[in-house]
N, C-alpha and C positions, 0 to 999 in steps of 0.2 A: 503422428501422435503429437499433440500439443505439449509444450513444455514451458514452464515459467521459473525463472531463477532470480531470487531476490538478493540484494546486497546493500551494504551501507549501514547496517546496524552496528551497535557497539555500546560502550559505556560513555555516558555524558552526565555532566553535573546539572542539577536543577536550574532551570532558566536557559539552558543551552539549546543548541539546534543540531539536527541531523537531517540528511537527505537520503532517503531510501530510493533504490532503483529496482526495477523488475524488467528483466529482458525476456521477451517472448520469442518462441520459435515453433515451427511445425504447424502453424495455422495462420490464416490471414488476419494479422493483428488489427489492421485498420478497420475491420468490420465488427469488432467486438467492443462492447462497453467493458470497462475495466474497473475493478474495485480493490481497495485495500481493507483487509480485516486484521484484527489483532486478537490474541488469545493468551490468557494467563492460566496457570495450573488451577484446576477445579472450577473454572468458569467456562461458559459457552463462548464460542467465537463471536466477536463483536464487529459489526460493520463500522469502519472508520470514515471512508470516503469513496465516492464513485465518480466516474467521468464517462461521458458518452463517446461513441466510436470516433467522431471527428474532433472531439475535445471542446465542443461548444457549450456543453452543459456539465456542471459539477454539483455534487451534493455532499454534505458532511453530517456526521453525528453532532448533536448539539454541543457536546463537551469538547469537540475538536474545532468547531467553527471559529474562525478568526486566528487560530494558532497553526493549523495545518493547511497545506495547499497541495492539491493533486493536479498533476499535469501529465501530458504525454507527448511523445515525439514519434509519429507514425513512420517517419523515414528511418528511425533507429529501432523500431519495434520495442519501445521502452516506455514504461509508465513510471512516474516519480511521485514521491510523497515528501514534501518539504515540511519538516516539523520544527516549530519554533516554540519558545517559552515552555520547554518540556518540564513535566512534573513527575515526581516519583510514581504516581498512579498511571503514567503512560508506559511504564515498563511492561513489556509483553513480547511475544513473538509476533512479528508482523508478516502477514501473508498477502500476496496478490492473487487475484482471481479474475478469470475471463469466463463470461457466461453468455451463451447465445447459440442459436441454430442447433439446439438439442445437446450442446456440449457444455461442460463445466470443468474448467482447468484450474488447478491450484498449484502454487509453489510450495516449497518446503518451509519457507519462512526465514526471516532474519531477526536475531534477538536484539532488542533495544533495552538497555538498563539505564535508568535515570537515578543516580545516587551520588551523594557527596562523599 
């Protein structure tokens, strides 16, 4: 059974940075495209960024492009989300996701709070 565990969230001031990590286990990580989503209470889960299985292709939501960077280390079964120039509206629970081969794995999320 696949498992995803996020870490790295916390409280940060506006303009600050955080690096989220997501450790995968129980499936062949290197075969899966990976995504980061975020969710705030009362809103639907929002796609933040995605990366192809080998890491050669990335995509971002318009509001994150230029501030967030997704990357992965297949040797460590880990996907990262570097978040810079954080804004209060970036506050959310951030989840990582692996989708493919008929499977769809989600982590429980890590909370990011951007506040002064």
